[in-house]
C-alpha positions as CSV (number, residue, x, y, z in Angstrom):
1,M,-0.1,0.3,0.0
2,S,0.9,3.7,-1.0
3,A,1.9,6.0,1.8
4,S,-0.4,8.8,2.2
5,A,0.7,12.1,0.5
6,S,0.0,13.9,3.6
7,N,1.6,11.0,6.0
8,L,4.5,13.1,7.9
9,I,6.4,9.9,8.6
10,D,6.9,9.3,4.9
11,Q,6.6,12.5,3.2
12,P,9.1,15.3,3.3
13,W,8.4,18.0,4.8
14,I,11.2,19.1,7.1
15,P,13.9,21.6,5.7
16,V,17.1,20.1,6.6
17,A,20.9,21.0,5.8
18,W,23.3,18.6,5.1
19,L,27.4,18.2,6.6
20,D,29.8,18.6,4.1
21,G,30.6,16.2,1.7
22,K,27.2,14.6,2.6
23,S,24.0,15.0,0.1
24,G,20.2,14.8,-0.1
25,P,17.1,16.1,-0.5
26,S,16.0,19.8,0.7
27,H,13.4,18.4,2.9
28,V,12.8,15.2,4.2
29,S,10.2,12.8,6.4
30,L,10.4,11.8,9.5
31,R,11.8,8.5,9.1
32,S,14.1,9.8,6.7
33,L,15.2,12.3,9.2
34,F,15.9,9.8,11.8
35,L,17.4,6.7,9.5
36,Q,19.8,9.8,8.7
37,A,20.3,12.0,11.2
38,R,24.6,11.3,11.4
39,E,24.4,13.1,8.0
40,I,22.5,16.1,8.6
41,R,23.8,18.6,10.0
42,A,21.1,20.7,11.3
43,L,17.6,21.9,10.8
44,A,17.2,24.4,7.8
45,I,13.7,25.9,9.2
46,P,14.0,29.9,8.5
47,E,11.4,30.7,10.7
48,A,12.6,30.3,14.8
49,P,9.2,29.3,16.6
50,A,8.5,26.6,14.1
51,H,12.3,25.7,14.1
52,S,12.0,25.2,18.0
53,A,8.8,23.7,17.9
54,V,9.7,21.0,15.5
55,L,12.8,20.1,17.6
56,R,10.4,19.5,21.0
57,V,8.4,16.8,18.8
58,L,11.8,15.1,17.4
59,Y,13.3,15.3,21.1
60,A,10.2,13.5,22.2
61,L,10.2,11.0,19.0
62,T,14.0,10.4,19.9
63,A,12.8,9.3,23.5
64,R,10.3,7.1,22.3
65,I,12.6,5.5,19.6
66,T,15.4,5.1,21.9
67,A,13.5,3.9,24.9
68,L,15.1,6.8,26.9
69,D,11.3,7.7,27.8
70,E,11.6,5.8,31.0
71,S,14.4,6.2,33.4
72,G,14.8,2.3,33.6
73,P,16.2,-0.3,33.3
74,G,19.6,0.5,34.3
75,S,21.0,3.8,34.0
76,W,19.3,6.2,32.1
77,G,22.9,8.3,31.2
78,D,24.7,4.6,30.2
79,R,21.8,3.4,28.0
80,R,22.2,6.9,26.3
81,E,25.8,6.5,25.8
82,Q,25.0,3.0,24.2
83,I,23.0,5.1,21.5
84,L,25.8,7.5,21.3
85,E,28.0,4.6,20.2
86,Q,25.4,2.3,18.1
87,G,23.2,5.2,16.8
88,F,19.4,5.2,16.0
89,P,18.2,1.3,16.6
90,E,16.6,0.9,13.3
91,Q,14.7,-2.2,13.7
92,S,11.7,-2.8,16.1
93,I,12.4,-3.4,19.8
94,E,9.6,-4.8,21.8
95,L,8.9,-2.9,25.1
96,P,6.2,-4.0,27.7
97,D,2.5,-3.5,27.2
98,G,2.8,-3.9,23.5
99,R,4.9,-0.8,22.9
100,Q,7.5,-0.6,20.3
101,A,10.9,1.1,20.0
102,G,13.2,1.9,17.0
103,I,12.4,3.9,13.8
104,V,10.6,1.0,12.2
105,G,8.7,-0.6,15.5
106,Y,7.5,3.2,16.5
107,F,6.4,4.7,13.2
108,D,5.0,1.7,12.0
109,Q,2.9,1.7,15.2
110,W,1.7,5.2,14.8
111,T,1.6,5.6,11.2
112,H,-2.4,5.8,11.4
113,R,-1.6,9.2,13.9
114,F,0.6,11.3,11.7
115,D,-1.8,12.0,8.7
116,L,-1.9,15.9,8.9
117,F,-5.3,14.9,6.5
118,D,-6.7,11.8,8.1
119,R,-10.5,11.8,8.3
120,E,-11.0,10.5,11.9
121,R,-7.5,11.5,13.9
122,P,-5.7,14.2,11.8
123,W,-1.9,14.6,13.5
124,L,-2.3,17.4,16.5
125,Q,-5.8,18.5,15.5
126,D,-9.1,18.0,16.7
127,P,-11.8,17.0,13.7
128,R,-14.6,17.9,16.1
129,L,-14.4,21.5,15.2
130,L,-16.0,20.5,12.1
131,D,-18.9,20.6,14.1
132,Q,-18.5,22.8,17.0
133,C,-17.4,25.8,14.8
134,D,-19.2,28.1,12.5
135,R,-18.1,26.8,8.7
136,N,-18.9,30.3,7.3
137,R,-16.5,31.9,10.1
138,T,-13.3,29.9,9.6
139,A,-9.9,31.4,10.4
140,G,-8.3,31.0,6.6
141,V,-4.8,30.0,5.6
142,H,-3.5,33.6,6.1
143,K,-4.5,33.3,9.8
144,L,-2.8,29.8,9.9
145,V,0.2,31.0,8.5
146,M,1.7,33.6,11.0
147,S,4.2,35.2,8.5
148,R,1.3,36.1,6.3
149,A,-0.8,39.4,6.8
150,A,-4.0,38.8,8.8
151,G,-5.4,40.9,11.6
152,N,-3.2,43.5,13.1
153,N,-0.4,41.2,11.9
154,H,1.9,43.0,9.0
155,S,3.0,40.5,6.0
156,W,6.5,39.6,6.7
157,F,8.0,37.7,3.5
158,G,5.6,38.4,0.8
159,H,2.4,40.0,-0.5
160,W,-0.8,38.0,0.0
161,S,-3.9,38.3,-1.5
162,H,-7.3,36.7,-0.1
163,E,-8.7,36.9,-4.1
164,H,-5.9,34.7,-5.1
165,L,-4.8,32.7,-2.5
166,V,-1.6,30.7,-2.5
167,L,-2.5,27.6,-0.8
168,P,0.4,26.5,1.5
169,N,2.1,22.8,1.1
170,L,2.4,20.0,3.1
171,S,5.6,21.5,5.1
172,Q,4.2,25.0,5.4
173,T,1.2,23.5,6.7
174,A,2.6,21.3,9.5
175,L,5.1,24.1,10.6
176,S,2.4,26.9,10.8
177,L,0.0,24.2,13.0
178,L,3.3,23.6,15.3
179,T,4.0,27.2,15.4
180,W,0.1,27.4,16.4
181,H,0.5,25.1,19.1
182,Y,4.0,26.5,21.0
183,W,3.5,30.2,19.8
184,G,-0.2,31.2,19.6
185,A,-1.9,34.1,20.4
186,P,-4.2,34.5,23.0
187,G,-8.1,36.5,22.5
188,G,-10.6,36.4,20.0
189,L,-10.5,33.6,17.5
190,S,-13.4,30.9,15.8
191,S,-16.4,30.6,18.3
192,R,-16.4,27.0,19.3
193,A,-19.5,25.5,21.2
194,V,-19.4,22.6,23.2
195,G,-22.3,22.0,25.4
196,Q,-23.6,24.9,27.0
197,V,-20.3,26.6,26.5
198,S,-19.9,28.7,23.4
199,H,-17.6,31.6,22.7
200,H,-14.2,32.1,20.9
201,Y,-11.3,33.3,23.2
202,A,-8.8,31.5,23.7
203,K,-5.3,31.4,25.9
204,A,-1.4,32.0,25.4
205,S,0.5,29.1,24.1
206,P,2.7,27.9,26.2
207,L,6.1,29.1,24.4
208,R,4.2,32.8,24.0
209,A,6.7,35.5,23.8
210,A,9.7,33.0,25.0
211,L,12.8,32.5,24.4
212,S,13.8,28.8,24.1
213,Y,17.3,27.4,24.2
214,H,18.7,24.4,22.2
215,P,22.1,22.6,22.6
216,E,23.8,22.2,19.4
217,C,26.2,19.6,18.3
218,D,28.0,18.7,14.9
219,N,25.4,16.8,13.5
220,L,21.5,16.3,14.1
221,F,21.8,12.5,15.5
222,L,24.0,14.6,18.3
223,T,21.9,17.4,18.9
224,L,18.9,15.2,19.6
225,L,20.6,13.0,21.9
226,A,21.8,16.4,23.4
227,G,18.4,17.8,24.1
228,L,17.0,14.8,26.1
229,T,16.5,15.3,29.8
230,P,16.0,12.0,32.0
231,P,12.3,11.5,32.7
232,D,12.0,11.2,36.7
233,G,11.8,7.7,38.2
234,D,8.1,7.3,38.6
235,V,7.5,8.6,34.5
236,S,5.6,5.7,32.6
237,R,5.7,5.4,29.0
238,Q,1.8,4.4,29.3
239,S,1.0,7.8,31.1
240,D,3.3,10.3,29.7
241,L,1.6,10.3,26.5
242,C,1.7,12.5,23.2
243,P,-1.3,14.0,21.5
244,W,-1.1,10.9,18.7
245,E,-0.7,8.4,21.3
246,R,-4.3,8.8,23.3
247,D,-7.2,6.7,22.5
248,D,-9.7,9.8,22.9
249,L,-8.9,13.3,22.0
250,P,-9.3,15.5,25.4
251,N,-12.8,17.0,26.9
252,P,-12.5,20.7,26.0
253,L,-14.4,21.3,29.1
254,E,-12.3,20.0,31.7
255,P,-8.5,21.6,32.8
256,M,-5.7,20.5,30.3
257,P,-4.4,17.2,31.7
258,E,-1.3,17.8,33.9
259,P,2.1,16.7,32.1
260,Q,3.3,13.3,33.2
261,G,6.4,13.3,32.0
262,P,9.0,14.6,29.5
263,C,7.0,13.4,26.4
264,S,3.8,15.1,27.2
265,R,5.4,18.1,28.7
266,L,7.1,18.4,25.1
267,T,4.0,17.8,22.9
268,A,0.7,18.0,25.0
269,C,0.5,21.5,26.8
270,S,-1.0,23.6,23.8
271,Q,-4.0,26.0,24.4
272,H,-5.3,25.7,20.9
273,A,-7.4,23.2,18.9
274,L,-7.1,23.3,15.3
275,H,-8.1,21.4,12.3
276,L,-7.2,21.7,8.6
277,V,-9.3,21.5,5.4
278,P,-7.2,20.2,2.3
279,D,-7.6,21.0,-1.0
280,Q,-9.1,18.7,-3.8
281,D,-5.2,17.0,-3.9
282,R,-4.9,16.7,-0.1
283,E,-1.5,18.2,-0.6
284,H,-2.4,21.7,0.5
285,T,-4.2,23.5,3.0
286,A,-7.6,25.2,1.7
287,D,-8.5,26.6,5.0
288,A,-8.6,26.2,8.9
289,Y,-10.1,26.4,11.9
290,I,-8.5,27.7,14.9
291,T,-9.7,28.2,18.2
292,W,-10.0,27.4,22.3
293,A,-8.7,23.8,23.2
294,Y,-9.8,24.4,27.2
295,N,-12.4,26.4,28.6
296,A,-10.6,26.4,32.1
297,E,-7.5,28.1,33.7
298,R,-4.2,27.9,31.7
299,I,-1.8,25.7,32.9
300,R,1.7,26.9,32.1
301,P,4.0,23.9,33.0
302,E,7.6,23.3,33.4
303,D,9.8,23.5,30.0
304,D,13.5,22.3,30.3
305,Y,14.7,25.1,27.5
306,L,13.9,28.3,29.0
307,I,16.0,30.1,31.2
308,W,13.3,31.0,34.4
309,D,13.9,34.8,36.2
310,I,12.3,35.2,39.8
311,D,10.6,38.4,40.5
312,K,10.4,40.2,43.5
313,D,7.9,37.9,44.5
314,G,9.4,34.9,44.2
315,K,7.3,33.9,41.1
316,T,9.2,32.2,38.2
317,F,8.4,33.5,34.3
318,P,10.6,32.7,31.4
319,R,13.1,35.2,29.7
320,A,11.3,36.9,27.2
321,A,12.3,36.9,23.7
322,R,13.8,40.2,22.4
323,S,15.4,40.7,19.2
324,S,17.4,43.5,20.5
325,R,19.1,41.8,23.2
326,S,22.1,39.7,22.1
327,L,22.9,36.2,23.3
328,W,26.1,36.8,25.0
329,R,23.9,38.2,27.7
330,D,22.5,35.2,28.7
331,V,25.5,33.0,28.6
332,D,26.4,33.1,32.5
333,A,22.4,31.9,33.1
334,L,23.0,29.3,31.1
335,L,26.4,28.1,32.1
336,L,25.8,28.8,35.9
337,K,23.6,26.9,38.2
338,Q,21.1,29.2,40.7
339,L,23.4,30.7,42.7
340,D,20.7,32.5,44.8
341,D,17.1,33.0,45.4
342,S,16.9,36.0,43.1
343,S,19.5,34.2,40.5
344,P,17.7,32.8,37.1
345,V,17.0,29.1,37.0
346,Q,19.3,27.7,34.4
347,P,17.7,25.2,31.7
348,K,17.2,22.0,33.1
349,V,18.8,20.8,29.6
350,M,22.2,22.3,30.2
351,D,22.8,19.8,33.3
352,H,23.1,17.1,30.6
353,A,24.0,18.1,27.3
354,F,27.4,17.9,28.1
355,D,27.3,14.1,28.5
356,V,26.6,14.0,24.7
357,S,29.5,16.2,23.6
358,Q,32.2,18.4,26.1
359,Y,31.8,21.3,23.5
360,L,28.7,22.3,21.7
361,R,26.5,25.6,20.9
362,V,23.8,26.9,22.6
363,R,21.0,27.9,19.7
364,A,18.5,30.4,21.0
365,L,15.2,30.0,19.0
366,G,12.1,32.5,19.8
367,F,9.4,35.1,18.8
368,E,8.9,38.7,19.8
369,Q,5.6,39.1,20.5
370,D,3.1,40.6,22.8
371,A,2.6,37.9,25.8
372,S,-1.3,39.1,26.2
373,Q,-2.1,40.2,22.6
374,A,-2.1,39.0,19.2
375,A,0.7,41.3,17.8
376,N,4.0,39.5,16.3
377,R,6.8,41.6,16.2
378,Q,10.2,39.3,15.0
379,Y,12.0,36.6,15.1
380,V,14.9,35.7,17.5
381,D,17.4,32.8,16.0
382,S,20.8,33.5,17.3
383,T,23.8,31.0,18.2
384,T,26.9,31.1,20.8
385,P,30.2,29.9,19.3
386,V,31.5,26.8,20.3
387,L,32.8,27.4,24.1
388,L,30.5,26.0,26.4
389,S,32.1,23.4,28.3
390,R,32.5,21.8,32.0
391,V,36.2,23.1,31.9
392,E,34.2,26.5,31.4
393,E,31.7,25.7,33.8
394,D,34.3,24.9,36.4
395,V,36.3,28.4,35.8
396,V,33.3,30.3,35.8
397,S,31.7,29.0,39.3
398,A,35.3,30.8,40.8
399,E,35.3,34.2,40.2
400,L,32.1,34.2,37.7
401,P,34.3,36.2,35.3
402,V,31.2,35.4,33.1
403,R,28.7,36.9,35.1
404,R,31.1,39.8,35.4
405,L,31.6,40.2,31.8
406,R,27.9,40.2,31.2
407,E,27.4,42.8,33.6
408,L,30.0,45.4,32.9
409,G,28.7,44.8,29.3
410,E,25.3,45.7,30.6
411,L,26.1,48.4,33.0
412,F,27.6,50.6,30.2
413,G,24.7,50.0,27.8
414,E,22.7,51.3,30.5
415,R,25.3,54.4,31.5
416,L,25.0,55.2,27.9
417,E,21.3,55.1,27.4
418,L,20.9,57.3,30.5
419,A,23.9,59.7,29.0
420,T,21.8,59.8,25.6
421,K,18.6,60.7,26.9
422,E,20.1,63.1,29.7
423,A,22.2,65.0,26.6
424,W,18.9,65.1,24.5
425,L,16.7,66.4,26.9
426,T,18.9,68.9,28.1
427,Y,20.1,70.2,25.0
428,T,16.5,70.5,23.6
429,D,14.5,71.8,27.0
430,D,11.6,69.6,26.2
431,K,10.8,66.5,28.5
432,K,7.9,65.8,25.7
433,N,10.9,65.5,23.2
434,D,11.6,62.1,22.5
435,P,15.1,61.2,22.2
436,G,14.9,57.9,20.1
437,A,16.8,58.9,16.9
438,W,19.8,59.4,19.0
439,L,19.1,56.4,21.6
440,D,18.8,54.3,18.8
441,A,21.8,55.5,17.0
442,A,23.8,54.6,20.0
443,M,22.5,51.4,21.1
444,A,22.8,50.2,17.5
445,R,26.8,51.3,17.6
446,Y,27.2,49.9,21.4
447,W,25.5,46.2,21.4
448,P,27.1,44.7,18.6
449,S,30.8,46.3,19.5
450,A,30.3,45.2,23.2
451,E,29.5,41.6,21.7
452,D,32.4,41.3,19.9
453,E,34.6,42.4,23.5
454,F,32.5,39.8,25.4
455,W,33.3,37.0,23.2
456,S,36.9,38.1,22.6
457,R,37.5,38.2,26.6
458,F,35.7,34.8,27.0
459,R,37.6,33.6,24.7
460,R,41.3,34.2,26.9
461,L,39.8,32.9,29.9
462,N,42.3,30.0,31.6
463,R,40.7,26.5,30.5
464,T,43.4,25.0,32.0
465,G,40.8,23.5,34.7
466,G,42.7,25.6,37.5
467,V,40.1,28.2,39.1
468,E,42.5,30.1,41.0
469,D,43.2,32.9,38.2
470,S,40.3,32.8,35.6
471,G,42.7,35.3,33.5
472,F,39.6,38.0,34.2
473,D,41.0,41.3,34.3
474,F,38.1,43.2,35.9
475,D,39.7,46.8,35.6
476,A,40.6,46.2,31.9
477,T,37.4,44.6,31.2
478,C,35.9,48.0,32.5
479,R,37.7,50.2,30.4
480,A,37.1,48.2,26.8
481,F,33.5,48.5,27.6
482,G,33.5,52.3,29.2
483,R,35.5,53.3,25.5
484,H,33.0,51.2,23.8
485,A,30.3,53.6,25.3
486,L,32.1,56.9,24.8
487,D,33.0,56.0,21.2
488,A,29.0,55.3,20.6
489,Y,27.9,58.4,22.8
490,E,30.9,60.9,20.9
491,T,29.8,59.7,17.4
492,V,26.1,60.2,17.9
493,T,26.1,63.5,20.1
494,D,29.1,65.2,17.8
495,S,26.7,67.0,16.1
496,V,25.5,69.4,18.4
497,T,28.7,70.0,20.3
498,R,29.9,73.0,17.9
499,T,27.1,75.0,19.7
500,P,27.5,76.4,23.4
501,R,24.4,74.9,24.2
502,G,25.4,71.6,22.6
503,A,28.4,71.0,24.0
504,K,27.5,71.8,27.6
505,A,24.3,69.5,27.4
506,V,26.6,66.4,25.8
507,T,29.6,67.4,28.2
508,R,27.3,67.3,31.8
509,A,25.6,64.0,30.5
510,K,29.1,62.4,29.8
511,A,29.5,62.4,33.3
512,I,27.3,59.4,33.5
513,I,29.5,57.6,31.7
514,L,32.4,58.8,33.5
515,A,31.0,57.8,36.8
516,A,30.8,54.2,36.4
517,L,34.4,54.2,34.8
518,K,35.7,55.6,37.8
519,D,34.2,53.3,40.1
520,P,32.5,50.8,38.4
521,R,31.9,48.4,41.9
522,K,29.6,51.0,43.0
523,A,27.3,51.9,40.0
524,M,27.0,47.8,39.5
525,A,26.0,47.4,43.3
526,Q,23.1,50.3,42.6
527,P,19.7,49.0,42.2
528,R,18.8,48.4,39.1
529,T,15.5,50.0,39.1
530,K,17.9,53.4,39.2
531,R,19.8,52.6,36.6
532,A,18.1,52.5,32.7
533,A,16.6,49.1,31.5
534,G,18.8,47.4,29.6
535,K,18.4,47.7,25.7
């Protein structure tokens, strides 16, 4: 029997980049991806939120295929080490209670649940929406594909017409479906009626506005293994279920089922219900229903790939995706365990990633969005150099030079912002006059040079294993970041220094930067509320 044209196990839909010397198609199926993972360098998904969503699904599938979805039998770490040596098991592996591991075993067992346009249980969709939603008020394909213009969102990569629809193909549809499940907006969508409950309000998806961090190695095989976290001892594959493994669809009038382990945390926390309407060829999507999944309070589960910041009341919240914030400013939070009750909580995945590779990169993937409204602004996609290892973890834990590097860089960014605002307001003598033109220009000059300075000094830290001398020079680092701030400030304000009024305003405000240069420790000790917010 030939495979369905919309079955994601055997139809190509995932964009990939191949290792040097290897070649293959630009898109692969799930089965091909796992069979050829050692030859694939990385996913080549241009949309950062879709990239992060696909990685989460692939982590869950990796755990299932390797039987690393439970802590036993034996040591979970030893079993992962065995997979590292032997590769993903291709043939079927019999597990208790009729479950199958191995590439062939798992995909053959669940192939009927991976069809994007299946009439009974389409993948990650709710076919009940055909009866529970108004068929005359669907979302449409422009709403489904977030990079197209719909509602208040602008069009990102092209111009789209409602009169001449360009229907998304299988790959575009699957990636858009995943983006909605992980990054979908709250607010009004299609109205859904279930029993006596009828409304159109959906809650925000679990990763809405967040920044997700993923270890990245030299090939996709290593990357997927590095992205796994060990399940707790009481996790069972019989209860820790992915949505496509459930016998029944969830009850929308009850709260979202609590995740029972890594696989359900990775795949079963969506707050949105979707149903795709295929075109006649069943290879494109002609329409879509998008609405609420649960008529209950939103549950934000634990996530092993987020940095969790802590507010003054002790509540945790994920670090937000900001396109203006460089990844080097998060490096210490990725490397270091939580130092105190106010320090950020390291992503759990970093506890185990180095067991796969001593040296790896960390890729930050996110979507700068409004957390409580439907506004989407910018993708965030950046990668650290190959510099993160246990050796560096030992080094930075002594005198915390990485944290000091980051703090000094941010200190002078904040002082530059304060000085630029002060100079502008003094020069114009109008508190309502927006200093945005000067401020944007100063920040655009400072942050790239500060990033280069950070990585240059980071590379020079002592990596011999001794923690007595990390090679970090506080005073020299202070002078370097201060010089970058002064250069940016002087360049931006130079045009007004030829008048007495302008020269006076610029010189007085410059003292804000010079004060931090004179006594950086005192400046760093000031409460952050008294400093400018980091750009």
